[in-house]
C-alpha positions in Angstrom: -143.3 27.0 -14.7 -142.3 30.5 -15.5 -138.9 31.6 -14.2 -138.6 35.2 -13.0 -135.4 37.1 -13.3 -134.3 39.8 -11.0 -134.3 43.0 -12.9 -131.2 45.2 -12.3 -132.6 48.7 -12.9 -129.2 50.4 -12.4 -127.7 48.2 -15.0 -130.5 48.9 -17.5 -130.1 52.6 -17.0 -126.3 52.4 -17.4 -126.5 50.4 -20.6 -129.0 52.9 -22.0 -127.1 55.9 -20.8 -129.9 57.2 -18.7 -129.1 58.9 -15.4 -131.4 59.7 -12.4 -131.3 63.1 -10.7 -133.1 65.6 -8.7 -132.6 69.2 -7.7 -133.6 70.6 -4.3 -134.0 74.4 -3.8 -134.9 75.8 -0.4 -134.9 79.3 0.9 -131.8 80.2 2.8 -129.8 77.2 1.5 -127.6 76.6 -1.5 -129.3 74.6 -4.3 -128.5 70.9 -4.3 -128.2 68.6 -7.4 -128.3 64.9 -6.5 -127.4 62.4 -9.2 -126.6 58.7 -9.6 -123.2 57.5 -11.1 -124.6 57.4 -14.6 -125.8 61.0 -14.5 -122.4 62.1 -13.1 -120.7 60.3 -16.0 -123.0 62.0 -18.5 -122.3 65.4 -16.9 -118.5 64.7 -17.0 -118.1 64.6 -13.2 -115.2 62.4 -12.0 -114.9 61.4 -8.4 -116.9 62.5 -5.3 -118.7 65.8 -5.4 -121.2 67.3 -3.0 -124.7 68.1 -4.2 -123.9 71.8 -4.0 -120.8 71.4 -6.0 -122.7 69.4 -8.6 -125.2 72.1 -9.0 -122.5 74.7 -9.6 -120.6 72.3 -11.9 -123.7 71.8 -14.1 -124.8 75.4 -14.1 -121.4 76.6 -15.2 -121.7 74.3 -18.3 -125.1 75.4 -19.6 -124.3 76.9 -23.0 -124.2 80.8 -22.5 -126.7 81.3 -25.4 -129.2 79.1 -23.6 -128.7 80.4 -20.0 -131.8 82.8 -20.1 -134.0 79.9 -21.4 -132.5 77.6 -18.7 -133.2 80.1 -15.9 -136.8 80.7 -17.1 -137.3 76.9 -17.1 -135.8 76.6 -13.6 -138.4 79.1 -12.4 -141.2 77.3 -14.2 -140.3 73.9 -12.6 -141.4 75.2 -9.2 -144.8 75.9 -10.6 -145.6 72.9 -13.0 -144.1 70.0 -14.8 -142.4 71.2 -18.0 -139.8 70.3 -20.6 -136.7 72.0 -21.9 -134.0 71.4 -24.4 -130.7 73.2 -23.9 -127.1 72.8 -24.9 -124.7 71.5 -22.3 -120.9 71.9 -22.6 -119.3 68.7 -21.5 -115.9 69.1 -20.0 -114.3 66.3 -22.0 -116.5 65.8 -25.1 -116.2 68.3 -27.9 -119.7 67.9 -29.1 -122.6 69.6 -27.3 -125.3 67.4 -25.7 -129.0 68.1 -25.4 -131.0 67.1 -22.3 -134.7 66.4 -22.2 -136.7 66.5 -19.0 -140.4 65.6 -18.7 
């Protein structure tokens, strides 16, 4: 008899340092960035934060030299699936991280 184990996806993502997130942008409303606890940790967010605050927090830490690229990518996302690599300035880590989205 084969014994099945319950898979804890959240634990797998945490161990592998993979966060889940989504951004919602609607006309007339502030952009909202939703993220799980792992993604918040990767972004350097500590404690509770609203989706609107998370969006602002993240946007403020995109490396200035990559901001134009990032904004162009953001516009492109509304049209089609795409990928970007940009530098992110983590509030507590000295090194710069790169994010990939597919």
